C-alpha positions in Angstrom: 14.5 -55.6 85.0 13.4 -58.4 82.6 10.2 -56.6 82.1 11.9 -53.4 81.2 14.2 -55.1 78.6 11.2 -56.9 77.1 9.2 -53.6 76.8 12.1 -51.9 75.4 12.7 -54.7 72.8 8.9 -54.6 72.0 9.1 -50.8 71.4 12.1 -51.3 69.2 10.4 -54.0 67.1 7.4 -51.8 66.7 9.5 -48.9 65.6 11.4 -51.0 63.1 8.0 -52.3 61.7 6.6 -48.8 61.6 9.6 -47.6 59.8 9.6 -50.5 57.5 5.9 -50.0 56.7 6.4 -46.3 56.1 9.3 -47.1 53.7 7.2 -49.6 52.0 4.2 -47.3 51.5 6.6 -44.7 50.2 8.1 -47.2 47.6 4.7 -48.5 46.8 3.6 -44.9 46.1 6.6 -44.2 44.0 6.1 -47.4 41.9 2.5 -46.5 41.6 3.3 -43.1 40.4 5.9 -44.3 37.9 3.6 -46.8 36.5 0.8 -44.3 36.2 3.0 -41.9 34.3 4.0 -44.8 31.9 0.4 -45.8 31.5 -0.6 -42.2 30.7 2.3 -41.8 28.3 1.3 -45.1 26.6 -2.3 -43.9 26.1 -1.3 -40.5 25.0 1.0 -41.9 22.4 -1.8 -44.4 21.3 -4.2 -41.4 21.2 -2.0 -39.5 18.9 -1.3 -42.6 16.6 -5.1 -43.0 16.3 -5.6 -39.2 15.4 -2.8 -39.5 12.9 -4.4 -42.5 11.3 -7.7 -40.8 11.2 -6.3 -37.9 9.5 -4.5 -40.1 7.0 -7.6 -42.1 6.2 -9.7 -38.8 5.9 -7.2 -37.3 3.6 -7.2 -40.6 1.6 -10.9 -40.6 1.3 -11.0 -37.1 0.2 -8.5 -37.6 -2.4 -10.4 -40.7 -3.7 -13.5 -38.6 -3.8 -11.8 -35.7 -5.8 -10.4 -38.3 -8.2 -13.8 -39.7 -8.8 -15.2 -36.3 -9.4 -12.4 -35.4 -11.9 -12.8 -38.7 -13.6 -16.6 -38.1 -14.0 -16.0 -34.7 -15.3 -13.5 -36.0 -17.8 -15.8 -38.6 -19.0 -18.6 -36.0 -19.5 -16.3 -33.9 -21.6 -15.2 -37.1 -23.5 -18.8 -37.7 -24.3 -19.5 -34.3 -25.3 -16.7 -34.2 -27.7 -17.7 -37.7 -29.1 -21.1 -36.2 -29.6 -19.5 -33.3 -31.5 -17.6 -35.8 -33.7 -20.8 -37.5 -34.6 -22.4 -34.2 -35.6 -19.4 -33.4 -37.8 -19.6 -36.7 -39.5 -23.4 -36.0 -40.2 -22.5 -32.5 -41.5 -20.1 -34.0 -44.0 -23.0 -36.0 -45.5 -24.6 -32.7 -46.6 -22.9 -31.8 -49.9 -23.9 -28.1 -49.9 -22.8 -27.6 -46.3 -19.6 -29.6 -46.6 -18.6 -27.9 -49.8 -18.7 -24.5 -48.0 -16.8 -26.0 -45.0 -14.0 -27.2 -47.4 -13.9 -23.8 -49.1 -12.9 -22.3 -45.7 -10.4 -25.1 -44.7 -8.7 -25.2 -48.1 -8.3 -21.4 -48.3 -7.2 -21.2 -44.7 -4.6 -23.9 -45.3 -3.2 -22.1 -48.5 -2.9 -18.8 -46.4 -1.0 -20.7 -43.7 1.5 -22.3 -46.1 2.0 -19.5 -48.6 3.8 -21.9 -50.9 3.9 -21.8 -54.7 3.3 -25.5 -54.8 0.9 -27.5 -52.5 -0.3 -31.0 -52.3 -3.6 -31.8 -50.7 -4.8 -35.1 -49.2 -8.4 -36.0 -48.6 -10.6 -39.0 -48.2 -10.9 -41.0 -51.3 -14.7 -40.3 -51.4 -14.0 -36.5 -51.3 -11.7 -36.2 -54.3 -14.3 -34.6 -56.5 -15.7 -32.2 -54.0 -12.1 -31.1 -53.0 -11.1 -30.7 -56.6 -14.1 -28.3 -57.1 -13.3 -26.4 -54.0 -9.6 -26.1 -55.1 -10.6 -24.6 -58.5 -13.0 -22.2 -56.9 -10.5 -21.0 -54.3 -7.2 -20.7 -56.3 -8.3 -17.5 -57.8 -9.4 -16.0 -54.7 -5.9 -16.9 -53.1 -3.9 -15.5 -56.0 -5.9 -12.3 -56.0 -5.2 -12.0 -52.3 -1.5 -12.8 -52.2 -0.7 -11.5 -55.7 1.1 -14.7 -56.5 0.4 -17.8 -58.5 0.0 -21.4 -57.0 -0.1 -24.9 -58.3 -2.3 -27.2 -56.2 -2.2 -31.1 -56.6 -4.5 -33.5 -55.0 -2.7 -36.7 -53.9 -4.5 -39.7 -55.5 -2.0 -42.2 -54.2 -2.2 -41.6 -50.5 -5.6 -40.8 -49.0 -6.9 -39.8 -45.5 -8.6 -42.7 -43.6 -12.1 -43.3 -44.9 -13.6 -43.4 -41.4 -12.5 -39.8 -40.3 -15.3 -37.1 -40.5 -13.8 -35.2 -43.3 -11.5 -32.3 -44.1 -8.3 -32.1 -45.6 -4.4 -32.1 -45.0 -1.9 -30.1 -47.2 1.8 -29.7 -47.4 4.3 -27.8 -49.4 6.3 -29.5 -52.3 8.8 -31.3 -50.3 6.4 -32.3 -47.5 8.4 -30.6 -44.6 5.6 -28.0 -43.9 2.1 -29.5 -43.2 -1.2 -28.1 -42.3 -3.9 -30.4 -40.8 -7.4 -29.2 -41.5 -9.3 -32.3 -41.0 -12.6 -31.9 -39.2 -11.1 -33.9 -36.1 -8.0 -31.7 -35.9 -10.1 -28.5 -36.0 -12.4 -29.9 -33.4 -9.4 -30.9 -31.0 -7.9 -27.4 -31.6 -11.3 -25.6 -30.7 -11.9 -27.8 -27.7 -8.3 -27.2 -26.4 -8.8 -23.4 -26.9 -12.2 -23.4 -25.3 -11.6 -25.9 -22.6 -11.6 -23.3 -19.7 -15.1 -22.0 -20.9 -16.4 -25.5 -21.6 -15.6 -26.6 -17.9 -17.1 -23.3 -16.5 -20.3 -23.9 -18.6 -20.6 -27.5 -17.5 -19.4 -27.5 -13.9 -19.4 -23.7 -12.8 -16.4 -21.6 -11.9 -13.7 -23.0 -9.6 -13.4 -20.7 -6.6 -9.9 -21.8 -5.9 -8.7 -20.7 -9.4 -7.8 -17.1 -10.1 -7.0 -17.4 -13.7 -8.4 -19.4 -16.6 -6.0 -21.5 -18.8 
């Protein structure tokens, strides 16, 4: 009788231990799976963060590269315009060439203003050559517009001596002005031809359908 009881108790203990081990293994598996999912989620999140960081860095480097290219191009255009200014300055040192250039600038300014009284400003060193050009071009202007004109050269306020040359003119009250200095003409020409200049220097931009 005692042996039967002991055997039954032993079997009961073994059953309890077996069930406890089974429950332990189930719980262990559940915990392992839970932590595995969390670890996978953690690494997936980290991977996404790294990819996003790489995209941001790549975009930043590409933008820096574009800015450097644009600055280099702008510097090249600036150098080109500076060289053009130097050549204009040399051109103004040739009296015959400069006289013809002033003829065109003065006549164009008169046609733009179409005023009966005009004041012209120039560099102090250009007064004589401007005066000669005015005398030559007044008859041409009056013949073209069928109207008389009085032109005065300002001897009190001159253009800066370090500009390349040219003239400025205004009507009698000074409210309407025309700037025909060599620098202003160069700037206007550069602005108008900038799309063509860029294409000539750097080639056509495939991303642009229209020129400015």
